[in-house]
Steps between C-alpha positions, in 0.01 A plus 500: 500500500620852436631667814472872545778662697440545869682831507205724412620825657236728652590849384180668619660598832852606583643241737761644740698176503551482121858614434591464868779267621353305789728401786800626299476197273175456307429754224123515444420523128124454462186416690354163401194453718322635807335271755316536828812482715791573268619637167723301267775668297751394237845586630870440440733361764793739452741266680429192292372682189186291466133583450270402785160585646465709816190452712468808722246514783275804502651748748166533683521129587872491582426638845291191579727236652273214390522603135876539518522159665294350217733659246807356669328162537438495126869560429615225734233252390556535127878501541466157664298357211754542215263348243509569123128588502521744792601863447826521692577757770857636501502758775291685760566834661385847595586851383341767718123443486534245218499128577581289195565156355741452209360221284554316174372699202272305264444662160161387375145523625269369771239231461244774561631681189458180298146437627399861442630487142419140404213390722465124532811296416536162336523221761862428404600863557310512830676187626837623370459804726346319797766229531804728561286709738423183699866398487595836657229480765588137565855603582364769734259258667766235554728773640225586749340809345159600364474779238144610600447740209517296180332673205577568131673829590763300689576261213767643270553367147840597367579586141696175494187302600605430858226520764581641844303564818546845654392703802554281803413808710223310679707184538455331834652200673280193474517446874420863585160541666278745315281717719128449461425857600554830324550501123617259231759610244451372149322544167128435521453290184772254600450467876405155625180469708691415818703820464178699486315308771772427754809686383689170490766439236704200403633361174146426381411869464763523224352184345157668498636817338671295228171322431331838452783612269463181294125564469576855386757384244260241357194727484632854485291601804489455874278233660311741727368841403302778665432870504759548771803311637290419808246313289784302342608413854145386583491265198844361584373404846172347384540374143733241347721607212305389189658259251688686223305301238183680610652821359699339217308195370725221380772538761606151614359349817853461637541879514165539679618243754834677546333836569241340732771322698714812545208730592304273733347722770598241760882523515519135610381401151772695317849372413703570813759719327622622161715189451191279526303730267788494250483120496125514431555763231751282318268202533216703346726616215606143425134402460442763227581460133653770279161606362367558852813684612505728196127570471438872441257636761225750415578841647154554646615600847811694407501874533312574822745556783485695822840600625355578842455130566864429415663727755638359820243618752425517871179303544319548833444166672181641656322443170447140615202444727578296811381146460404542136838517327373757250338838468187576304533699178315801643731517799800459272388794291457715811828402663725456199833672564727291276764753411872542455665505845494846656743632759476305828301753702230532234479122459455457873211745501340324202516159668347637817205658323402246233229329700425621854442221751139609562423506129661158453283350777193647332597340168557162666169523682321584174656198329392272785147640492478412131606147595217484756718553810401781736760772543431517872555125543831522317612787718408320825673176399809663351683479831494119481712498187852599409709483186779258417835684520705504178796268559588373152877446465545572872713265713309232691573646845408855399181379330393308811554809716290714267216247483498438875528873563173541309334259746498205259628144529762361262517168318814412301528308173817456296564444131774537243531826306733613222416869549467554876805462723514221755327593826283776353124515446373384160130573570241527774153353538292718526691737274652837595250764616207258492249530786521227764339449840704588806691201642458307173794317338720616212691228316849605391663308216876522555755443224731201526706657221552339159429129499826316435466196274764246403528425128381138454689228311324489162748291299309252285167685537297563185494875433128542575530304825810698600310827457211367709739389776665843512164674535390257769820577690438877480744572216446615142623325182754725329693492172505160324812407299584171329825303482619167361530226759619141476349415837164682524207412276381764256246738658612434856677747732880476515550761774366820653660840540543570792589144590330243721472604865566870438291720729282752316218736593147382432397597147856506365554375145698180442653439155466151353749326269321229301651213304495490120603136524828351383665691213455346156711582192262554209589271205512615137173409326501747208445312172322214679138405455262624770446143622872425532575834664216456750609149593861610555408802712254305714765235568709785645215593736387803302158600372425605143293783359448579130518867402200637312708678236711308248814630330697444180822311558757283333305196622216337309144597574366334818837449666619692807654829385617622843425464870517697824693451723761417237739208476752489786305740724390391846138446598342372818348155515139541390566827315340553160689512169317685222541353149460722195405306184655564159295615203784377280764712331408836357494473117685777318526577126846418364662782302623425143881534506597327173741725311602690814850502635568265793513789750178658369314168503618412849391839634150476345440151634623584851286812509201281418579279799682208337831330554722482187718214379726521189538219241793584270587163348805472279396771259406755763816509703597839359158625389294777661155468336203302633386250233223335707333469846354203690159668540377690197455874548139592581426173677465481882729324745517477879658804653840404636546212258806471271499607133784358287631718217692351200796708389653482153 
């Protein structure tokens, strides 16, 4: 796809940093983009003489320690990743009121630019973009970080075709507890339901955002729409992401399934991280043929786009009604304050005034009245209930203290987890912030860490049975390669990589080396009849297949002209040798060379495809004129055959 340059300089306003040398090192050349928390510039590192991107925090936010901390966290987190699909961070520093990151410069465009210009993409193009994005996020997830703000604006497509993930400004450690009060940072169209309802984030929120991006690439539009960002939020909480084929008829079922899996409203039903989603993505791709991958989508949805929904926003958590998990559309319209982050003091005032406590109680009471429950009864009984504290990813001891501190009993369960560290909470039952009677019991599921599995001994297993055994043991079949073996029967496993007894995490891939059987040297059967050739090859333990097309050859019609593999090559026992049958020699008209000199005659005959033999006799020893030829000129002879010329 054509990539527009990312360096679209905004010349409508004079930027004081353009032309300035920041921190005595970075010469700012042009402004690239402006976001909610920072501005990005193209700059030159005057020490190393290289072009890079500078991300400079807005001065009004630089006084806020939490924003500065997030900036520094981004630099450290991305520097640890060192992945080819992650925009690298080179340096971090301050210059007066400016706090900056020095980052890799990517000349190209964003995925948002592509979607705005092209609308829906072909499935192959969508998957070609999604897979490197998932590879980058997978590296972050396995390193212990969550991006939290995945969207097309943060996917860069270089002029060289490379795809990179940018803006880890909201990155957070997987095991960091996210507060369930206050506001949620993110971009409304791509926030997972649990981010909106409970403020909780783990690797699966990035999985959800990637599912929304895939839907958008396949259809050209977002899955949820509304007159305001708040209405989009309401639909995200209450409605499943529709299948892409509903908007673009003819899209394969496998792509619908991939989107549905990634965007499941229940995070437990999603792939647990980007690595798992990447595996499903590649599996879906492998199930599609070229026609399905390259189908041209109608551009029915392309064009309409609201930039307001794509900005990283502060979303008040008080939009969610206690005990309901969602706000009504009318309330959302009244309380919508989804805007680019303001300075800290203003944000604090906004959070405090979105929904007064008294007004919130009135809304809850009205909802309960509609359901047939008296508001007065609810108010009287409310003292008998409490809410489950949020303890996801908290250590077992700390979680127990919080639960017991809320007047609740604790029950402990344990299970393996590839994403939650050993000894930390995977989930609670009831879930975070759910209403529960005082003195009732909360069940904590504690991580036992990744399940460690020993690679089984699969030597001699048939390939299908070996794959089944691996899955039963909690492992995944990996790459299958084939080798000759004198000892192991064709189709059976020779060895695994890693080897027998190796300890591996549950879900790890195990490569299988499968026998091709004992090596067999293919005999020469060209020029033989099909029956003789077949009998000889089968005696060697090989199978025979006859090619559909026949060819001209030096051999008579019906004989074997050639075969593959050829004579002397090695094949595995049970491999197939393809025989190509001769249509007989190609017949070519013989040129008339009588009266020509020997050299002229020889050249004409060779050019026509014949071999030449001279017959001089006693009288032609010193002659140089052709007196006769074995095949009369104008008649046809087999190409490659020999024509004898008489010289006198």
